[in-house]
C-alpha positions, -999 to +999 in steps of 0.1 A: -082-880+365-071-861+333-093-854+304-074-841+273-095-828+243-096-856+220-111-833+189-101-796+190-127-769+186-125-768+147-164-774+146-187-755+133-205-733+159-181-736+182-161-704+189-127-713+173-116-677+175-120-644+193-151-634+177-164-664+171-195-680+195-226-664+200-225-670+240-206-661+269-191-684+294-227-684+311-249-658+326-240-627+341-235-616+376-214-626+406-179-656+467-163-674+495-136-671+517-113-652+503-095-629+479-115-597+477-089-578+463-090-547+442-078-548+406-077-523+384-094-526+352-074-545+326-043-553+351-027-581+355-022-587+392-011-616+414-049-612+431-076-624+410-098-596+390-131-592+386-160-611+363-193-602+357-210-619+326-238-620+320-237-597+292-267-570+292-296-586+310-325-575+292-355-595+287-372-599+250-405-618+251-438-617+234-451-600+259-428-567+267-409-572+298-383-550+310-350-562+327-313-550+328-281-559+330-253-576+317-227-583+346-192-583+347-160-567+366-149-535+369-112-520+373-093-495+365-061-493+349-051-499+312-019-518+320-009-552+332+021-561+350+034-597+336+046-617+362+056-656+361+041-661+397+010-681+401-015-655+405-036-665+438-065-654+461-057-641+493-076-652+521-098-626+539-123-633+563-157-614+565-182-613+586-209-616+558-190-649+548-193-669+583-231-685+581-244-682+612-272-707+617-309-686+627-330-698+654-363-689+633-368-696+597-403-677+593-425-696+569-431-667+546-430-655+513-408-627+500-420-614+468-403-599+436-414-596+402-402-619+371-386-615+339-393-644+316-406-680+331-386-708+350-389-732+319-362-708+302-333-716+325-302-731+308-285-732+276-311-726+247-301-708+220-321-674+222-310-666+259-278-686+267-256-663+284-283-638+295-294-643+326-325-627+324-348-654+340-344-639+375-346-667+395-317-682+379-295-663+401-312-680+432-313-718+414-277-717+402-248-708+426-224-684+406-188-693+408-172-657+419-194-627+428-179-590+423-186-561+438-189-539+412-184-501+429-152-511+447-138-538+422-134-564+450-140-598+440-160-620+463-153-659+459-185-681+459-187-715+445-147-714+437-131-700+469-094-697+461-076-699+423-043-691+411-030-686+375+007-702+368+016-700+331-008-722+313-020-738+346-055-725+364-061-742+393-098-737+412-108-750+446-141-757+449-157-744+485-160-774+507-187-785+517-208-770+489-236-794+478-267-795+455-304-799+465-301-832+463-272-837+487-246-843+467-215-823+468-206-801+440-172-818+429-143-809+405-160-833+380-193-815+384-176-782+376-156-795+344-192-808+331-203-769+334-175-756+318-176-780+288-213-774+278-205-736+277-174-744+258-196-766+235-221-737+231-195-712+217-180-696+249-150-673+246-118-687+248-132-723+239-100-728+218-075-725+242-087-750+268-066-779+261-072-806+292-083-811+330-072-829+357-094-832+391-063-845+420-089-846+441-128-839+445-128-802+454-098-795+431-097-786+393-069-783+371-073-766+335-045-764+311-044-741+283-025-748+250-010-709+251-006-682+281-038-660+276-041-627+292-050-635+332-072-607+333-096-617+303-094-658+313-105-647+348-133-625+336-145-652+312-143-685+334-157-668+365-187-656+350-200-692+350-232-700+371-230-739+380-259-754+360-246-789+353-238-819+366-217-852+358-246-872+353-275-872+329-277-856+305-249-836+310-224-865+312-236-877+276-231-846+262-199-841+277-187-871+265-199-866+230-183-829+228-152-835+247-140-867+244-156-877+209-150-845+191-190-849+183-206-819+157-239-802+169-235-808+206-236-772+213-271-769+194-284-798+212-270-782+246-292-748+235-320-766+222-329-781+259-356-763+276-363-783+307-394-765+330-377-766+357-339-768+370-320-803+362-296-796+394-297-768+421-267-758+434-277-722+444-294-710+475-330-714+467-352-738+444-381-741+422-413-753+443-438-747+415-449-725+385-479-714+365-482-687+337-486-658+360-456-669+389-431-690+399-424-698+435-388-711+449-379-725+483-348-727+506-324-752+501-312-766+535-277-780+516-268-750+505-238-738+528-252-704+535-289-718+540-286-706+577-288-671+567-320-670+551-345-666+575-374-669+549-384-703+536-399-689+497-390-663+471-424-653+450-417-639+413-450-626+396-453-615+362-453-577+359-442-566+321-424-535+317-412-503+339-447-491+342-461-522+355-431-524+376-435-490+394-474-497+397-463-525+424-434-506+438-460-476+449-486-499+462-461-524+478-471-553+468-436-564+459-406-569+485-379-567+463-370-557+424-338-568+409-336-544+381-362-516+368-354-482+351-366-458+376-362-422+366-362-393+397-398-385+394-408-422+401-381-425+427-391-394+442-431-407+445-416-443+459-421-446+499-389-436+518-392-478+530-377-486+494-341-489+493-324-481+464-290-498+449-270-480+422-236-495+405-219-494+373-233-520+346-210-512+315-235-511+290-263-494+277-282-481+243-262-488+214-276-486+176-270-519+157-265-509+119-272-542+094-238-542+072-252-563+045-257-536+014-285-560-003-305-553+030-295-521+040-279-507+010-275-467+027-264-474+065-242-502+051-220-475+041-194-462+063-202-426+053-240-428+064-233-446+098-208-419+103-231-388+096-255-407+115-234-404+146-227-370+139-263-360+140-273-382+172-261-356+200-257-380+230-251-359+258-286-340+250-303-375+249-289-384+283-297-350+299-333-356+284-337-392+295-322-398+329-287-378+339-289-397+370-284-429+357-270-428+322-238-414+310-234-401+272-200-416+255-173-396+253-163-407+218-180-437+198-154-460+205-168-492+218-152-486+254-170-481+282-173-443+291-159-454+327-131-461+313-124-447+278-098-419+295-079-449+307-073-466+275-073-440+244-069-403+240-106-391+235-096-358+227-075-372+195-105-397+186-127-368+185-163-369+198-179-370+165-206-346+176-206-321+149-241-320+141-266-316+116-239-295+100-214-322+098-239-348+087-248-328+058-209-326+049-205-363+049-235-370+029-229-346+003-190-357-002-206-392-002-230-382-029-260-376-012-285-349-018-315-336-002-350-343-022-381-318-019-390-333+018-356-325+029-344-362+030-316-376+020-313-395-013-292-413-043-303-417-074-336-411-060-338-438-033-343-420+001-326-429+034-351-445+050-352-467+083-371-479+110-353-482+142-366-515+166-368-514+199-382-536+225-415-521+233-414-530+270-383-508+279-396-474+283-363-459+292-348-476+255-378-461+239-371-423+256-338-428+239-349-437+205-375-412+205-349-384+208-325-400+182-352-401+157-360-369+164-326-356+161-320-377+124-350-365+111-339-329+117-308-338+101-325-353+072-327-390+075-362-407+070-360-425+109-388-442+126-392-460+156-405-490+156-417-509+193-413-547+186-422-571+211-394-596+205-365-579+199-344-612+195-365-625+169-361-591+147-323-588+150-315-627+149-336-629+114-311-604+099-341-585+080-336-554+097-315-520+093-314-510+125-320-520+160-317-507+194-291-534+212-269-535+243-237-519+231-217-544+248-223-576+270-220-555+305-210-555+336-177-556+353-163-573+326-170-547+302-148-524+319-123-542+303-122-534+262-116-567+253-153-581+257-170-549+244-148-551+211-153-584+209-187-580+211-191-551+187-170-567+162-191-597+152-200-612+185-229-598+189-264-617+183-243-643+161-232-611+139-266-607+129-255-572+117-234-588+092-202-565+099-176-576+074-150-577+102-162-603+121-146-627+093-113-643+099-087-628+079-108-598+068-091-569+071-107-534+075-092-504+059-095-470+077-081-437+084-048-437+100-045-427+133-024-397+125-050-390+100-023-395+070-032-422+049-048-457+056-045-481+081-059-520+074-064-537+107-076-576+107-097-575+133-102-615+144-062-616+145-062-581+166-087-594+189-067-629+192-034-613+198-051-588+226-064-622+244-026-636+249-011-602+252+007-590+286+020-559+302+030-531+277+015-549+245-022-546+258-026-508+252-016-505+216-038-531+203-068-516+226-060-483+209-060-501+174-091-515+176-108-488+193-100-470+167-112-489+140-148-492+159-148-455+159-142-449+123-162-478+109-189-478+137-198-514+134-221-506+161-229-468+173-228-467+213-248-437+225-256-440+265-243-460+293-263-468+323-261-474+362-277-503+372-307-500+401-323-523+421-347-520+451-355-536+483-383-532+505-378-524+540-412-525+552-410-563+557-372-569+554-339-555+566-315-545+538-277-539+533-263-505+535-262-490+499-225-485+502-214-523+518-205-551+496-238-568+496-249-535+478-228-534+450-234-567+437-254-580+411-282-585+426-286-574+463-318-590+467-302-623+453-267-617+473-275-601+506-301-633+519-271-655+518-248-632+541-279-625+566-283-591+552-316-595+537-338-610+569-376-611+571-380-588+601-420-582+592-438-611+615-458-637+604-469-633+566 
């Protein structure tokens, strides 16, 4: 049955432009039979490219909790090859994709640590697209998983797909059932995608119609040819949370069929205390204020590879609490925790560490509204601040093993900057206090008797808000504050329990926030550029270039005169560009981000994840299961994380 959009997405709050909208096409992080193919970043090929979403997964709660991780795909080259032939997955059978029934299912509980509770699962406003509710990875099936280290797709709920012009065809794994025993159908996947469109997903404006030629095939028509890499990154980041049943069937009707306004807000306002429909390998068993317990879903097609009955998540806010329970062997897995070299050395040898590219990290989010931040809203002040921060020194002081300094402050992952821009021509913008002083003086500032920069008696004074439980971020910002103070800025560190509330209010001058949505997807420049130019936090930093039709004027790339760029138009151009048309648009937008500094990227990171082999088997760190987000959730389904400690 074909379903065509009745009223196009011109509704308020729905991502009608490339930079609009406040959520991703779902959470972050990412199998099935066939397609594991390696695809360079930003390259369009005839094989699926990677996706991961997610967005930086970090937790922002009233109790300081630390998690980390946007999730997305990784690739390598800044060019795309254009093809009019369908892009299709190639079948590849691997041992991990062949579920084998285990003789023994142990009546034991694997213990982990929690990030948030299970009552924040779906599309509510604060957390849409941020899968920092860790049990979510188990409750909901990923459309496609991704090996972040080797750039390999791992089909999951979507086992094959093709893109031919404006037609996208998705083949759903058969069989794949919800925990209630019902098959996951094309109608259900359609409902899930529409929920994300309603809540402001990127590319929402290109979806034109859906057709279901059979129960396991979904055909999507778009109203224009789009960049294949970007589209795959966006759509495959979904987790299957919905079903064409209450409450989603009514929401689907209201938004897609009737074109009703405000449906996105209704979806985001939902806060169920357990998953509506479990499509993943574990479902919720019970929950209280201190923990939630999940139980193996026997209906899942890979359930035979899981040899333990329960997965328990206990609350241990902050890095230090997680290190303590790891050192005392009170837990079996930790999905994500920043662990510096000295802590890693103190852990028992039976803790297996996994690291893989994160493509996100600490960035400074400056307020661009002059009424709130009269100084930071000025470009010269932001440039001076950037020159005053020694990114390399910060990385060396905090965690050189798992963090990387940005070669330039352009909003492109350090992993791929050299592939997209001439970093030497762009410049590192690392002139130190001397260059910062020169810029401030040229802008009309002078130092007062205390050595602080002032204009007309008003001191350049600001807090940098940072989540109180994120110890590595606090160390970074402490170093930033020290460097800025030495350069004459009256900067202070401000630890907050709920950074989302602070930023969401708009009443801030500077905040430490992820510089990109993170993961593999953020290795392709469209996503971090879209992020910093207004999408991040619903443009809470009030960046002028987020408005449609607004041109930002910056120094020309050749240094002669100026150039004006309509940011949102160029982002839309990038979303449909192909082949040789892609790199010039990326370079132009990267140059604006480098000069105008909508955000100031400081560090990039590698993710860290742990499995305790005292009671569990664990995949090799170099294996596919060791390089996905996350090993402790993906390896059970492939039979590579098995209980081996006997009865609990």
